[in-house]
The first five atom37 places (N, CA, C, CB, O) and aatype in JSON, in Angstrom:
{
  "aatype": [20, 20, 20, 20, 20, 20, 20, 20, 20, 20, 20, 20, 20, 20, 20, 20, 20, 20, 20, 20, 20, 20, 20, 20, 20, 20, 20, 20, 20, 20, 20, 20, 20, 20, 20, 20, 20, 20, 20, 20, 20, 20, 20, 20, 20, 20, 20, 20, 20, 20, 20, 20, 20, 20, 20, 20, 20, 20, 20, 20, 20, 20, 20, 20, 20, 20, 20, 20, 20, 20, 20, 20, 20, 20, 20, 20, 20, 20, 20, 20, 20, 20],
  "atom_mask": [
    [1, 1, 1, 1, 1],
    [1, 1, 1, 1, 1],
    [1, 1, 1, 1, 1],
    [1, 1, 1, 1, 1],
    [1, 1, 1, 1, 1],
    [1, 1, 1, 1, 1],
    [1, 1, 1, 1, 1],
    [1, 1, 1, 1, 1],
    [1, 1, 1, 1, 1],
    [1, 1, 1, 1, 1],
    [1, 1, 1, 1, 1],
    [1, 1, 1, 1, 1],
    [1, 1, 1, 1, 1],
    [1, 1, 1, 1, 1],
    [1, 1, 1, 1, 1],
    [1, 1, 1, 1, 1],
    [1, 1, 1, 1, 1],
    [1, 1, 1, 1, 1],
    [1, 1, 1, 1, 1],
    [1, 1, 1, 1, 1],
    [1, 1, 1, 1, 1],
    [1, 1, 1, 1, 1],
    [1, 1, 1, 1, 1],
    [1, 1, 1, 1, 1],
    [1, 1, 1, 1, 1],
    [1, 1, 1, 1, 1],
    [1, 1, 1, 1, 1],
    [1, 1, 1, 1, 1],
    [1, 1, 1, 1, 1],
    [1, 1, 1, 1, 1],
    [1, 1, 1, 1, 1],
    [1, 1, 1, 1, 1],
    [1, 1, 1, 1, 1],
    [1, 1, 1, 1, 1],
    [1, 1, 1, 1, 1],
    [1, 1, 1, 1, 1],
    [1, 1, 1, 1, 1],
    [1, 1, 1, 1, 1],
    [1, 1, 1, 1, 1],
    [1, 1, 1, 1, 1],
    [1, 1, 1, 1, 1],
    [1, 1, 1, 1, 1],
    [1, 1, 1, 1, 1],
    [1, 1, 1, 1, 1],
    [1, 1, 1, 1, 1],
    [1, 1, 1, 1, 1],
    [1, 1, 1, 1, 1],
    [1, 1, 1, 1, 1],
    [1, 1, 1, 1, 1],
    [1, 1, 1, 1, 1],
    [1, 1, 1, 1, 1],
    [1, 1, 1, 1, 1],
    [1, 1, 1, 1, 1],
    [1, 1, 1, 1, 1],
    [1, 1, 1, 1, 1],
    [1, 1, 1, 1, 1],
    [1, 1, 1, 1, 1],
    [1, 1, 1, 1, 1],
    [1, 1, 1, 1, 1],
    [1, 1, 1, 1, 1],
    [1, 1, 1, 1, 1],
    [1, 1, 1, 1, 1],
    [1, 1, 1, 1, 1],
    [1, 1, 1, 1, 1],
    [1, 1, 1, 1, 1],
    [1, 1, 1, 1, 1],
    [1, 1, 1, 1, 1],
    [1, 1, 1, 1, 1],
    [1, 1, 1, 1, 1],
    [1, 1, 1, 1, 1],
    [1, 1, 1, 1, 1],
    [1, 1, 1, 1, 1],
    [1, 1, 1, 1, 1],
    [1, 1, 1, 1, 1],
    [1, 1, 1, 1, 1],
    [1, 1, 1, 1, 1],
    [1, 1, 1, 1, 1],
    [1, 1, 1, 1, 1],
    [1, 1, 1, 1, 1],
    [1, 1, 1, 1, 1],
    [1, 1, 1, 1, 1],
    [1, 1, 1, 1, 1]
  ],
  "atom_positions": [
    [[0.84, -1.16, -0.02], [-0.01, -0.02, 0.0], [0.9, 1.21, 0.01], [-0.96, -0.04, 1.21], [1.8, 1.34, 0.83]],
    [[0.63, 2.1, -0.94], [1.41, 3.35, -1.05], [0.73, 4.4, -0.18], [1.51, 3.85, -2.55], [-0.49, 4.58, -0.25]],
    [[1.52, 5.07, 0.62], [0.95, 6.12, 1.42], [1.2, 7.48, 0.71], [1.57, 6.1, 2.87], [2.32, 7.86, 0.37]],
    [[0.08, 8.16, 0.51], [0.18, 9.46, -0.12], [-0.49, 10.52, 0.78], [-0.45, 9.43, -1.53], [-1.45, 10.25, 1.5]],
    [[0.04, 11.71, 0.69], [-0.46, 12.81, 1.48], [-1.29, 13.77, 0.58], [0.71, 13.57, 2.17], [-0.98, 13.91, -0.6]],
    [[-2.29, 14.4, 1.11], [-3.0, 15.43, 0.41], [-2.04, 16.54, 0.12], [-4.21, 15.93, 1.2], [-0.98, 16.6, 0.76]],
    [[-2.33, 17.41, -0.78], [-1.45, 18.47, -1.18], [-1.14, 19.35, 0.0], [-2.05, 19.27, -2.31], [0.01, 19.78, 0.17]],
    [[-2.18, 19.64, 0.85], [-2.03, 20.49, 1.98], [-1.04, 19.85, 3.01], [-3.42, 20.76, 2.61], [-0.12, 20.48, 3.52]],
    [[-1.31, 18.6, 3.27], [-0.45, 17.84, 4.26], [0.98, 17.72, 3.74], [-1.04, 16.4, 4.53], [1.94, 17.79, 4.51]],
    [[1.12, 17.53, 2.44], [2.48, 17.41, 1.87], [3.22, 18.72, 2.01], [2.42, 16.99, 0.4], [4.41, 18.73, 2.32]],
    [[2.55, 19.81, 1.79], [3.15, 21.13, 1.93], [3.58, 21.38, 3.36], [2.17, 22.21, 1.47], [4.67, 21.89, 3.63]],
    [[2.67, 21.01, 4.31], [3.0, 21.13, 5.75], [4.17, 20.23, 6.08], [1.78, 20.77, 6.63], [5.05, 20.65, 6.84]],
    [[4.23, 19.09, 5.6], [5.35, 18.14, 5.89], [6.67, 18.68, 5.33], [5.05, 16.71, 5.27], [7.7, 18.61, 6.0]],
    [[6.63, 19.21, 4.15], [7.83, 19.79, 3.56], [8.31, 21.01, 4.38], [7.56, 20.2, 2.1], [9.49, 21.13, 4.69]],
    [[7.41, 21.88, 4.72], [7.72, 22.98, 5.55], [8.39, 22.6, 6.86], [6.51, 23.71, 5.82], [9.37, 23.21, 7.3]],
    [[7.79, 21.56, 7.48], [8.29, 21.05, 8.75], [9.71, 20.47, 8.55], [7.32, 19.96, 9.32], [10.61, 20.73, 9.36]],
    [[9.9, 19.69, 7.49], [11.25, 19.13, 7.23], [12.27, 20.25, 7.04], [11.23, 18.22, 5.96], [13.36, 20.17, 7.61]],
    [[11.96, 21.26, 6.28], [12.85, 22.36, 6.06], [13.21, 23.05, 7.39], [12.22, 23.35, 5.1], [14.36, 23.36, 7.67]],
    [[12.16, 23.26, 8.19], [12.44, 23.98, 9.48], [13.24, 23.11, 10.38], [11.13, 24.39, 10.21], [14.13, 23.62, 11.06]],
    [[13.0, 21.77, 10.43], [13.77, 20.9, 11.32], [15.25, 20.91, 10.83], [13.16, 19.41, 11.33], [16.17, 20.97, 11.64]],
    [[15.44, 20.85, 9.54], [16.8, 20.81, 9.01], [17.53, 22.07, 9.35], [16.8, 20.6, 7.51], [18.7, 22.04, 9.71]],
    [[16.82, 23.23, 9.22], [17.44, 24.51, 9.54], [17.8, 24.59, 11.03], [16.5, 25.66, 9.15], [18.9, 25.03, 11.38]],
    [[16.89, 24.18, 11.9], [17.06, 24.32, 13.37], [18.03, 23.34, 13.95], [15.74, 24.15, 14.07], [18.78, 23.68, 14.87]],
    [[18.05, 22.1, 13.42], [18.85, 21.05, 14.01], [20.15, 20.7, 13.27], [18.02, 19.85, 14.11], [21.08, 20.1, 13.81]],
    [[20.15, 21.09, 12.03], [21.37, 20.82, 11.21], [22.15, 22.09, 10.89], [20.99, 20.11, 9.88], [23.25, 22.04, 10.32]],
    [[21.57, 23.2, 11.25], [22.19, 24.51, 11.05], [22.47, 24.69, 9.53], [23.52, 24.63, 11.9], [23.5, 25.25, 9.15]],
    [[21.57, 24.24, 8.72], [21.76, 24.31, 7.23], [20.42, 24.38, 6.58], [22.56, 23.08, 6.67], [19.49, 23.68, 6.98]],
    [[20.27, 25.22, 5.57], [19.0, 25.16, 4.82], [18.99, 24.02, 3.87], [18.74, 26.45, 4.06], [20.01, 23.62, 3.31]],
    [[17.75, 23.47, 3.7], [17.61, 22.39, 2.74], [16.69, 22.98, 1.61], [16.98, 21.03, 3.43], [15.7, 23.65, 1.88]],
    [[17.06, 22.69, 0.41], [16.3, 23.19, -0.76], [15.07, 22.38, -0.94], [17.13, 23.14, -2.04], [14.89, 21.32, -0.34]],
    [[14.19, 22.92, -1.82], [12.91, 22.26, -2.11], [13.13, 20.85, -2.65], [12.1, 23.08, -3.12], [12.49, 19.91, -2.18]],
    [[14.02, 20.7, -3.63], [14.29, 19.4, -4.24], [14.71, 18.36, -3.17], [15.4, 19.54, -5.32], [14.16, 17.26, -3.09]],
    [[15.68, 18.74, -2.36], [16.21, 17.79, -1.35], [15.07, 17.48, -0.31], [17.51, 18.4, -0.61], [14.94, 16.35, 0.15]],
    [[14.29, 18.49, 0.03], [13.14, 18.24, 0.99], [12.14, 17.25, 0.37], [12.38, 19.6, 1.36], [11.68, 16.33, 1.04]],
    [[11.81, 17.44, -0.88], [10.89, 16.57, -1.56], [11.47, 15.15, -1.63], [10.58, 17.12, -2.96], [10.74, 14.2, -1.36]],
    [[12.73, 14.98, -1.99], [13.31, 13.71, -2.04], [13.39, 13.03, -0.64], [14.64, 13.83, -2.64], [13.17, 11.82, -0.53]],
    [[13.68, 13.76, 0.33], [13.7, 13.22, 1.7], [12.27, 12.83, 2.18], [14.32, 14.28, 2.67], [12.1, 11.79, 2.82]],
    [[11.34, 13.61, 1.89], [9.93, 13.21, 2.28], [9.48, 12.0, 1.5], [8.92, 14.38, 2.03], [8.87, 11.1, 2.06]],
    [[9.77, 11.97, 0.23], [9.42, 10.79, -0.57], [10.05, 9.5, -0.02], [9.84, 11.0, -2.02], [9.43, 8.44, 0.05]],
    [[11.3, 9.66, 0.37], [12.06, 8.52, 0.98], [11.35, 8.05, 2.27], [13.56, 8.95, 1.32], [11.1, 6.86, 2.47]],
    [[11.04, 9.01, 3.09], [10.32, 8.68, 4.39], [9.04, 8.0, 4.11], [10.05, 9.94, 5.24], [8.72, 7.01, 4.77]],
    [[8.24, 8.49, 3.15], [6.91, 7.92, 2.87], [7.06, 6.49, 2.27], [6.1, 8.85, 1.87], [6.22, 5.62, 2.52]],
    [[8.06, 6.27, 1.54], [8.24, 4.94, 0.92], [8.89, 3.97, 1.89], [9.1, 5.05, -0.35], [8.49, 2.8, 1.92]],
    [[9.81, 4.38, 2.63], [10.67, 3.47, 3.44], [10.18, 3.36, 4.87], [12.13, 3.96, 3.44], [10.16, 2.25, 5.4]],
    [[9.79, 4.43, 5.54], [9.46, 4.42, 6.94], [7.96, 4.41, 7.22], [10.08, 5.58, 7.6], [7.51, 3.78, 8.17]],
    [[7.18, 5.11, 6.41], [5.75, 5.22, 6.65], [5.04, 3.9, 6.8], [5.12, 5.98, 5.55], [4.17, 3.78, 7.67]],
    [[5.38, 2.84, 5.94], [4.69, 1.57, 6.09], [4.87, 0.96, 7.48], [5.17, 0.61, 5.04], [3.94, 0.34, 8.01]],
    [[6.03, 1.12, 8.06], [6.27, 0.58, 9.4], [5.35, 1.25, 10.42], [7.76, 0.78, 9.8], [4.73, 0.58, 11.25]],
    [[5.27, 2.59, 10.34], [4.39, 3.31, 11.27], [2.96, 2.96, 10.99], [4.59, 4.83, 11.17], [2.2, 2.72, 11.93]],
    [[2.56, 2.92, 9.74], [1.19, 2.5, 9.43], [0.81, 1.14, 9.94], [0.98, 2.54, 7.98], [-0.26, 0.96, 10.52]],
    [[1.67, 0.16, 9.73], [1.43, -1.2, 10.18], [1.29, -1.22, 11.64], [2.53, -2.12, 9.76], [0.43, -1.93, 12.16]],
    [[2.11, -0.44, 12.38], [1.97, -0.4, 13.88], [0.64, 0.19, 14.23], [3.12, 0.43, 14.56], [0.0, -0.29, 15.17]],
    [[0.19, 1.21, 13.53], [-1.12, 1.86, 13.84], [-2.2, 0.89, 13.58], [-1.36, 3.16, 13.01], [-3.15, 0.85, 14.36]],
    [[-2.15, 0.09, 12.56], [-3.17, -0.93, 12.23], [-3.19, -1.91, 13.33], [-2.91, -1.63, 10.88], [-4.26, -2.27, 13.8]],
    [[-1.99, -2.4, 13.8], [-1.97, -3.37, 14.94], [-2.59, -2.8, 16.19], [-0.54, -3.8, 15.26], [-3.33, -3.49, 16.89]],
    [[-2.3, -1.54, 16.48], [-2.84, -0.9, 17.64], [-4.35, -0.84, 17.55], [-2.25, 0.48, 17.82], [-5.02, -1.15, 18.54]],
    [[-4.93, -0.44, 16.43], [-6.34, -0.38, 16.2], [-6.98, -1.82, 16.38], [-6.61, 0.2, 14.76], [-8.02, -1.98, 17.02]],
    [[-6.31, -2.82, 15.82], [-6.77, -4.17, 15.9], [-6.88, -4.55, 17.37], [-5.83, -5.13, 15.14], [-7.9, -5.12, 17.78]],
    [[-5.86, -4.25, 18.19], [-5.9, -4.6, 19.62], [-7.05, -3.88, 20.33], [-4.55, -4.23, 20.31], [-7.74, -4.49, 21.15]],
    [[-7.26, -2.63, 20.03], [-8.36, -1.85, 20.68], [-9.7, -2.48, 20.28], [-8.33, -0.31, 20.26], [-10.55, -2.71, 21.15]],
    [[-9.9, -2.74, 19.03], [-11.15, -3.28, 18.5], [-11.42, -4.67, 19.07], [-11.12, -3.34, 16.97], [-12.56, -5.0, 19.39]],
    [[-10.35, -5.49, 19.19], [-10.49, -6.82, 19.75], [-10.96, -6.77, 21.21], [-9.16, -7.56, 19.65], [-11.77, -7.58, 21.65]],
    [[-10.42, -5.78, 21.95], [-10.79, -5.63, 23.37], [-12.23, -5.2, 23.45], [-9.87, -4.6, 24.11], [-12.98, -5.68, 24.31]],
    [[-12.64, -4.31, 22.57], [-14.03, -3.8, 22.62], [-15.02, -4.88, 22.21], [-14.19, -2.55, 21.7], [-16.12, -4.94, 22.76]],
    [[-14.66, -5.74, 21.24], [-15.52, -6.82, 20.84], [-15.62, -7.84, 21.94], [-15.02, -7.45, 19.57], [-16.7, -8.39, 22.17]],
    [[-14.54, -8.12, 22.62], [-14.5, -9.07, 23.72], [-15.43, -8.58, 24.82], [-13.05, -9.26, 24.26], [-16.04, -9.41, 25.5]],
    [[-15.56, -7.35, 25.02], [-16.42, -6.78, 26.12], [-17.77, -6.36, 25.61], [-15.73, -5.58, 26.77], [-18.51, -5.71, 26.35]],
    [[-18.11, -6.7, 24.43], [-19.38, -6.33, 23.8], [-20.58, -6.77, 24.61], [-19.47, -6.92, 22.43], [-21.51, -5.99, 24.79]],
    [[-20.58, -7.96, 25.11], [-21.71, -8.5, 25.86], [-21.89, -7.69, 27.2], [-21.47, -10.03, 26.16], [-23.02, -7.39, 27.6]],
    [[-20.8, -7.35, 27.83], [-20.86, -6.57, 29.08], [-21.32, -5.16, 28.91], [-19.56, -6.55, 29.71], [-21.88, -4.59, 29.85]],
    [[-21.11, -4.58, 27.77], [-21.5, -3.22, 27.55], [-22.82, -3.05, 26.83], [-20.46, -2.53, 26.82], [-23.46, -2.01, 26.96]],
    [[-23.24, -4.03, 26.06], [-24.42, -3.89, 25.23], [-25.53, -4.81, 25.58], [-24.08, -4.08, 23.84], [-26.64, -4.59, 25.1]],
    [[-25.32, -5.84, 26.4], [-26.33, -6.81, 26.66], [-27.34, -6.34, 27.61], [-25.75, -8.02, 27.13], [-26.98, -5.73, 28.62]],
    [[-28.62, -6.59, 27.36], [-29.72, -6.2, 28.27], [-30.5, -7.42, 28.71], [-30.67, -5.19, 27.59], [-30.76, -8.33, 27.92]],
    [[-30.87, -7.43, 29.96], [-31.71, -8.52, 30.41], [-33.03, -8.44, 29.72], [-31.9, -8.49, 31.93], [-33.55, -7.36, 29.42]],
    [[-33.6, -9.65, 29.45], [-34.86, -9.77, 28.75], [-36.0, -10.09, 29.72], [-34.76, -10.84, 27.66], [-35.79, -10.71, 30.76]],
    [[-37.16, -9.66, 29.37], [-38.36, -9.95, 30.18], [-38.22, -9.65, 31.58], [-38.74, -11.34, 30.07], [-38.46, -10.51, 32.43]],
    [[-37.85, -8.49, 31.89], [-37.57, -8.09, 33.33], [-38.74, -7.33, 33.97], [-36.29, -7.2, 33.4], [-38.64, -6.9, 35.12]],
    [[-39.84, -7.17, 33.24], [-40.95, -6.39, 33.78], [-41.51, -7.16, 35.04], [-42.09, -6.18, 32.66], [-41.71, -6.53, 36.08]],
    [[-41.75, -8.43, 34.97], [-42.42, -9.16, 36.06], [-41.46, -9.48, 37.21], [-43.04, -10.46, 35.52], [-41.89, -10.02, 38.22]],
    [[-40.22, -9.17, 37.09], [-39.25, -9.48, 38.14], [-39.11, -8.34, 39.07], [-37.91, -9.83, 37.56], [-38.31, -8.42, 40.0]],
    [[-39.86, -7.27, 38.89], [-39.79, -6.06, 39.78], [-40.4, -6.29, 41.11], [-40.48, -4.89, 39.15], [-40.42, -5.38, 41.95]]
  ]
}
């Protein structure tokens, strides 16, 4: 699965990369280098982060499904038991 950013998010990511590079590397990074670096991150690192997020969601959903009876079950025919 290829991860792609919307144009707005891509612009924000590129701006963030440029700022990070300026503040932590004490050097400006040009547009081309920033684009290449972002594309590398998206192709090489993003799938690992994405897969971790999917695993985290699966764990949360499994826990919720396991507790479904406790949170959604209602006693039946309780009128005459009052």
